[in-house]
N, CA, C and O atoms as a DFTB+ gen file, in Angstrom:
396 C
 N C O
     1  1      49.313      -0.134      21.776
     2  2      48.813       0.986      21.269
     3  2      48.163       0.701      19.843
     4  3      47.147       1.280      19.458
     5  1      48.786      -0.159      19.173
     6  2      48.042      -0.716      17.921
     7  2      46.626      -1.188      18.385
     8  3      45.573      -0.705      17.969
     9  1      46.737      -2.194      19.300
    10  2      45.329      -2.678      19.712
    11  2      44.223      -1.889      20.267
    12  3      43.050      -2.187      20.045
    13  1      44.625      -0.756      21.080
    14  2      43.691       0.246      21.423
    15  2      43.072       0.931      20.078
    16  3      41.903       1.301      20.192
    17  1      43.688       1.142      18.849
    18  2      43.212       1.984      17.885
    19  2      42.348       0.923      17.131
    20  3      41.438       1.387      16.444
    21  1      42.503      -0.469      17.159
    22  2      41.607      -1.476      16.346
    23  2      40.570      -1.973      17.182
    24  3      39.744      -2.742      16.690
    25  1      40.485      -1.581      18.595
    26  2      39.173      -1.880      19.327
    27  2      38.297      -0.882      18.854
    28  3      38.491       0.330      18.754
    29  1      37.139      -1.675      18.533
    30  2      35.844      -0.881      18.266
    31  2      35.185      -0.006      19.420
    32  3      34.494       0.979      19.160
    33  1      35.398      -0.355      20.464
    34  2      34.683       0.148      21.874
    35  2      35.644       1.423      22.264
    36  3      35.307       2.274      23.088
    37  1      36.814       1.427      21.594
    38  2      37.468       2.699      21.701
    39  2      37.006       3.852      21.149
    40  3      37.316       4.950      21.612
    41  1      36.088       3.675      19.929
    42  2      35.461       4.912      19.423
    43  2      34.269       5.307      19.794
    44  3      33.463       4.395      19.979
    45  1      33.822       6.616      19.999
    46  2      32.567       6.909      20.207
    47  2      31.615       6.940      18.931
    48  3      31.826       7.755      18.032
    49  1      30.624       6.086      18.877
    50  2      29.954       6.006      17.656
    51  2      28.909       7.332      17.376
    52  3      28.310       7.441      16.306
    53  1      28.794       8.190      18.337
    54  2      27.763       9.229      18.212
    55  2      28.730      10.410      17.457
    56  3      28.225      11.280      16.747
    57  1      30.310      10.308      17.735
    58  2      30.967      11.537      16.946
    59  2      31.124      10.997      15.581
    60  3      31.719      11.805      14.867
    61  1      30.748       9.756      14.890
    62  2      30.846       9.598      13.721
    63  2      29.724      10.045      13.037
    64  3      29.972      10.327      11.865
    65  1      28.497      10.212      13.403
    66  2      27.310      10.781      12.997
    67  2      27.333      12.136      12.952
    68  3      27.530      12.641      14.057
    69  1      27.208      12.844      12.116
    70  2      26.948      14.310      12.078
    71  2      25.961      14.850      12.839
    72  3      24.984      14.105      12.921
    73  1      25.848      16.041      13.516
    74  2      24.660      16.599      14.130
    75  2      23.621      17.156      13.471
    76  3      22.575      17.522      14.008
    77  1      23.981      17.258      11.877
    78  2      22.924      17.705      11.100
    79  2      21.837      16.465      10.566
    80  3      20.824      16.667       9.896
    81  1      22.268      15.319      10.985
    82  2      21.747      14.066      10.819
    83  2      20.059      14.531      10.919
    84  3      19.396      14.661       9.890
    85  1      19.537      14.733      12.138
    86  2      18.121      14.881      12.599
    87  2      17.563      15.799      11.695
    88  3      16.510      15.594      11.090
    89  1      18.410      17.037      11.571
    90  2      17.957      18.195      11.062
    91  2      17.393      17.752       9.230
    92  3      16.407      18.120       8.592
    93  1      18.242      17.074       8.965
    94  2      17.924      16.663       7.553
    95  2      17.058      15.476       7.406
    96  3      16.721      15.233       6.247
    97  1      16.632      14.699       8.311
    98  2      15.835      13.553       8.195
    99  2      14.287      14.018       8.445
   100  3      13.350      13.257       8.201
   101  1      14.115      15.289       8.937
   102  2      12.849      15.591       9.087
   103  2      12.221      16.079       7.776
   104  3      11.045      15.797       7.548
   105  1      12.947      16.802       6.898
   106  2      12.412      17.298       5.621
   107  2      12.284      16.112       4.555
   108  3      11.555      16.121       3.563
   109  1      13.160      15.074       4.974
   110  2      12.963      13.672       4.211
   111  2      11.610      13.000       4.485
   112  3      10.881      12.473       3.646
   113  1      11.391      13.117       5.883
   114  2      10.151      12.289       6.219
   115  2       8.851      13.011       5.580
   116  3       7.972      12.420       4.953
   117  1       8.888      14.241       5.824
   118  2       7.721      15.069       5.192
   119  2       7.712      14.905       3.680
   120  3       6.623      14.964       3.108
   121  1       8.784      14.712       3.005
   122  2       8.716      14.555       1.551
   123  2       8.092      13.467       1.282
   124  3       7.133      13.438       0.511
   125  1       8.583      12.395       1.913
   126  2       7.983      10.824       1.729
   127  2       6.471      10.749       2.134
   128  3       5.646      10.233       1.381
   129  1       6.173      11.230       3.228
   130  2       4.770      11.311       3.372
   131  2       3.866      11.882       2.522
   132  3       2.797      11.345       2.231
   133  1       4.294      13.111       2.041
   134  2       3.577      13.871       0.866
   135  2       3.664      12.925      -0.301
   136  3       2.609      12.828      -0.928
   137  1       4.516      12.316      -0.672
   138  2       4.712      11.477      -1.720
   139  2       3.829      10.397      -1.769
   140  3       3.207      10.067      -2.779
   141  1       3.761       9.746      -0.487
   142  2       2.635       8.456      -0.185
   143  2       1.327       8.882      -0.199
   144  3       0.471       8.047      -0.492
   145  1       0.952      10.162       0.091
   146  2      -0.336      10.584      -0.102
   147  2      -0.824      10.903      -1.601
   148  3      -1.924      10.605      -2.065
   149  1       0.158      11.531      -2.222
   150  2      -0.112      11.720      -3.673
   151  2      -0.131      10.269      -4.330
   152  3      -1.026      10.151      -5.167
   153  1       0.632       9.176      -4.145
   154  2       0.699       7.896      -4.568
   155  2      -0.674       7.098      -4.331
   156  3      -1.276       6.490      -5.216
   157  1      -1.039       7.194      -3.084
   158  2      -2.234       6.671      -2.664
   159  2      -3.586       7.260      -3.030
   160  3      -4.611       6.583      -2.939
   161  1      -3.588       8.716      -3.510
   162  2      -4.843       9.139      -3.707
   163  2      -5.376       8.555      -4.964
   164  3      -4.646       8.256      -5.910
   165  1      -6.594       8.408      -4.955
   166  2      -7.463       7.987      -5.997
   167  2      -8.608       8.773      -6.200
   168  3      -9.197       9.293      -5.253
   169  1      -8.989       8.905      -7.449
   170  2     -10.283       9.511      -7.788
   171  2     -11.573       8.747      -7.479
   172  3     -11.657       7.692      -8.108
   173  1     -12.490       8.992      -6.752
   174  2     -13.462       8.474      -6.729
   175  2     -14.342       7.927      -7.852
   176  3     -14.736       8.704      -8.722
   177  1     -14.651       6.722      -7.882
   178  2     -15.397       6.371      -9.036
   179  2     -16.952       6.215      -8.755
   180  3     -17.381       5.776      -7.688
   181  1     -17.844       6.659      -9.929
   182  2     -19.169       6.635      -9.571
   183  2     -19.811       5.197      -9.526
   184  3     -20.908       5.000      -9.005
   185  1     -19.182       4.376     -10.009
   186  2     -19.423       2.768     -10.006
   187  2     -18.789       2.301      -8.590
   188  3     -17.664       2.460      -8.117
   189  1     -20.003       1.636      -8.080
   190  2     -19.757       1.177      -6.862
   191  2     -18.866      -0.176      -6.886
   192  3     -18.891      -0.931      -7.858
   193  1     -18.062      -0.423      -5.717
   194  2     -17.447      -1.615      -5.593
   195  2     -16.317      -1.479      -4.707
   196  3     -16.173      -0.356      -4.225
   197  1     -15.534      -2.313      -4.403
   198  2     -14.523      -2.426      -3.422
   199  2     -13.443      -1.267      -3.753
   200  3     -13.208      -1.049      -4.942
   201  1     -12.884      -0.637      -2.924
   202  2     -11.951       0.325      -3.069
   203  2     -10.593      -0.099      -3.347
   204  3     -10.150      -1.176      -2.947
   205  1      -9.939       0.723      -4.018
   206  2      -8.455       0.320      -4.539
   207  2      -7.465       0.154      -3.542
   208  3      -6.734      -0.830      -3.657
   209  1      -7.271       1.029      -2.453
   210  2      -6.591       1.050      -1.350
   211  2      -5.076       0.641      -1.470
   212  3      -4.469      -0.198      -0.804
   213  1      -4.625       1.432      -2.471
   214  2      -3.127       0.926      -2.425
   215  2      -2.609      -0.422      -3.166
   216  3      -1.488      -0.910      -3.017
   217  1      -3.688      -0.947      -4.027
   218  2      -3.661      -2.275      -4.505
   219  2      -4.138      -3.149      -3.831
   220  3      -4.420      -4.172      -4.456
   221  1      -4.368      -3.146      -2.643
   222  2      -4.849      -4.042      -1.492
   223  2      -6.365      -4.549      -2.141
   224  3      -6.658      -5.741      -2.047
   225  1      -7.243      -3.652      -2.757
   226  2      -8.626      -3.782      -3.112
   227  2      -8.464      -4.852      -4.177
   228  3      -9.128      -5.882      -4.058
   229  1      -7.683      -4.710      -5.157
   230  2      -7.580      -5.745      -6.195
   231  2      -7.181      -7.205      -5.749
   232  3      -7.773      -8.217      -6.123
   233  1      -6.178      -7.176      -4.964
   234  2      -5.725      -8.376      -4.340
   235  2      -6.807      -9.065      -3.548
   236  3      -6.715     -10.292      -3.518
   237  1      -7.852      -8.494      -2.877
   238  2      -8.773      -8.956      -2.063
   239  2      -9.867      -9.505      -3.034
   240  3     -10.361     -10.632      -2.998
   241  1     -10.145      -8.516      -3.891
   242  2     -11.367      -9.060      -4.974
   243  2     -10.689     -10.225      -5.879
   244  3     -11.467     -11.113      -6.228
   245  1      -9.609     -10.316      -6.218
   246  2      -9.139     -11.399      -6.926
   247  2      -9.185     -12.648      -6.127
   248  3      -9.680     -13.678      -6.585
   249  1      -8.695     -12.573      -4.985
   250  2      -8.402     -13.624      -3.988
   251  2      -9.819     -14.365      -3.557
   252  3      -9.987     -15.541      -3.234
   253  1     -10.813     -13.253      -3.661
   254  2     -12.472     -13.726      -3.421
   255  2     -12.921     -14.420      -4.658
   256  3     -13.924     -15.133      -4.612
   257  1     -12.277     -14.267      -5.718
   258  2     -13.085     -14.878      -6.972
   259  2     -12.157     -16.182      -6.939
   260  3     -12.711     -17.194      -7.367
   261  1     -10.913     -16.317      -6.527
   262  2     -10.246     -17.703      -6.511
   263  2     -10.744     -18.493      -5.340
   264  3     -10.664     -19.718      -5.432
   265  1     -11.173     -18.045      -4.410
   266  2     -11.452     -18.709      -3.022
   267  2     -13.175     -19.094      -3.352
   268  3     -13.465     -20.289      -3.293
   269  1     -13.883     -18.461      -3.567
   270  2     -15.228     -18.554      -3.711
   271  2     -15.696     -19.062      -5.006
   272  3     -16.742     -19.711      -4.995
   273  1     -15.070     -18.863      -6.158
   274  2     -15.561     -19.208      -7.476
   275  2     -16.300     -17.995      -7.892
   276  3     -16.874     -17.217      -7.130
   277  1     -16.225     -17.913      -9.220
   278  2     -16.864     -16.708      -9.878
   279  2     -18.347     -16.444      -9.597
   280  3     -18.742     -15.295      -9.398
   281  1     -19.186     -17.519      -9.578
   282  2     -20.722     -17.408      -9.240
   283  2     -20.862     -16.954      -7.837
   284  3     -21.640     -16.017      -7.659
   285  1     -20.190     -17.498      -6.705
   286  2     -20.635     -17.098      -5.420
   287  2     -19.978     -15.693      -5.343
   288  3     -20.570     -14.787      -4.757
   289  1     -18.595     -15.461      -6.003
   290  2     -18.215     -14.308      -5.739
   291  2     -19.249     -12.917      -6.135
   292  3     -19.589     -11.973      -5.422
   293  1     -19.536     -13.197      -7.392
   294  2     -20.649     -12.389      -8.228
   295  2     -21.640     -12.140      -7.257
   296  3     -21.900     -10.969      -6.978
   297  1     -22.300     -13.173      -6.638
   298  2     -23.616     -13.050      -6.064
   299  2     -23.183     -12.285      -4.568
   300  3     -24.064     -11.647      -3.992
   301  1     -22.011     -12.357      -4.052
   302  2     -21.600     -11.780      -2.854
   303  2     -21.509     -10.182      -3.385
   304  3     -22.357      -9.446      -2.882
   305  1     -20.677      -9.628      -4.241
   306  2     -20.583      -8.458      -4.707
   307  2     -21.811      -7.729      -5.024
   308  3     -21.975      -6.546      -4.727
   309  1     -22.757      -8.525      -5.694
   310  2     -24.070      -7.920      -6.126
   311  2     -24.989      -7.814      -4.775
   312  3     -25.819      -6.911      -4.879
   313  1     -25.036      -8.486      -3.597
   314  2     -25.419      -8.297      -2.657
   315  2     -25.013      -7.120      -1.826
   316  3     -25.739      -6.307      -1.253
   317  1     -23.644      -7.193      -1.877
   318  2     -23.029      -5.947      -1.106
   319  2     -23.217      -4.512      -1.770
   320  3     -23.531      -3.529      -1.099
   321  1     -22.978      -4.469      -3.289
   322  2     -22.866      -3.282      -3.920
   323  2     -24.092      -3.029      -4.909
   324  3     -24.345      -1.888      -5.296
   325  1     -24.800      -4.073      -5.282
   326  2     -25.803      -3.582      -6.036
   327  2     -25.809      -4.425      -7.484
   328  3     -25.260      -5.522      -7.593
   329  1     -26.511      -3.753      -8.581
   330  2     -26.507      -4.748      -9.905
   331  2     -25.300      -4.515     -10.645
   332  3     -24.902      -5.408     -11.392
   333  1     -24.591      -3.319     -10.531
   334  2     -23.610      -2.886     -11.224
   335  2     -22.401      -2.851     -10.483
   336  3     -22.423      -1.978      -9.615
   337  1     -21.294      -3.550     -10.542
   338  2     -20.247      -3.487      -9.529
   339  2     -18.925      -3.711     -10.417
   340  3     -18.827      -4.519     -11.340
   341  1     -17.723      -2.654      -9.860
   342  2     -16.400      -2.954     -10.341
   343  2     -15.755      -3.554      -9.604
   344  3     -15.714      -3.144      -8.444
   345  1     -15.092      -4.606      -9.927
   346  2     -13.839      -5.459      -9.214
   347  2     -12.685      -5.541      -9.983
   348  3     -12.622      -5.049     -11.110
   349  1     -11.753      -6.139      -9.441
   350  2     -10.634      -6.591     -10.247
   351  2     -10.219      -8.096     -10.238
   352  3     -10.014      -8.679      -9.173
   353  1     -10.093      -8.756     -11.544
   354  2      -9.879     -10.087     -11.596
   355  2      -8.554     -10.038     -12.473
   356  3      -8.471      -9.537     -13.595
   357  1      -7.503     -10.670     -11.733
   358  2      -6.133     -10.734     -12.423
   359  2      -5.533      -9.548     -12.819
   360  3      -4.886      -9.386     -13.854
   361  1      -5.827      -8.516     -11.746
   362  2      -5.322      -7.063     -12.034
   363  2      -6.035      -6.312     -13.067
   364  3      -5.554      -5.231     -13.406
   365  1      -7.074      -6.711     -13.597
   366  2      -7.712      -5.693     -14.420
   367  2      -9.098      -5.595     -13.867
   368  3      -9.685      -6.533     -13.327
   369  1      -9.715      -4.050     -14.087
   370  2     -10.799      -3.824     -13.683
   371  2     -11.820      -4.512     -14.588
   372  3     -11.733      -4.616     -15.812
   373  1     -12.713      -4.926     -13.875
   374  2     -13.904      -5.924     -14.577
   375  2     -15.026      -5.360     -14.062
   376  3     -14.881      -4.816     -12.967
   377  1     -16.369      -5.337     -14.675
   378  2     -17.554      -5.051     -14.311
   379  2     -18.559      -6.003     -14.273
   380  3     -18.694      -6.684     -15.290
   381  1     -19.354      -6.223     -13.258
   382  2     -20.059      -7.328     -12.983
   383  2     -21.567      -6.489     -13.118
   384  3     -21.929      -5.593     -12.355
   385  1     -22.377      -7.047     -14.346
   386  2     -23.664      -6.412     -14.512
   387  2     -24.681      -7.582     -14.411
   388  3     -24.687      -8.456     -15.278
   389  1     -25.610      -7.609     -13.279
   390  2     -26.697      -8.623     -13.350
   391  2     -27.779      -7.970     -12.617
   392  3     -27.654      -6.888     -12.044
   393  1     -29.017      -8.782     -12.662
   394  2     -30.264      -8.174     -12.228
   395  2     -31.016      -9.540     -11.605
   396  3     -32.142      -9.455     -11.116
């Protein structure tokens, strides 16, 4: 009898989870999606350049500067976006002005 009570297969795991759990997860998921949308929202800048995109844009632009070097990366951004470009170097917003 003691061995039956200690046996984990003896218990029904679904009886341990209350029936209200799926009802409670829907508002939590909606709230999380709403907070994610607010967090990822960014005001569009009038200065051209790569997008912020939840911090991925700064990582990509910084990686491009490390990989290609400052001169080649500046030439790439100037060909892609024009004479006045906003990029991120070391997490700081940087403007490239060239002609």
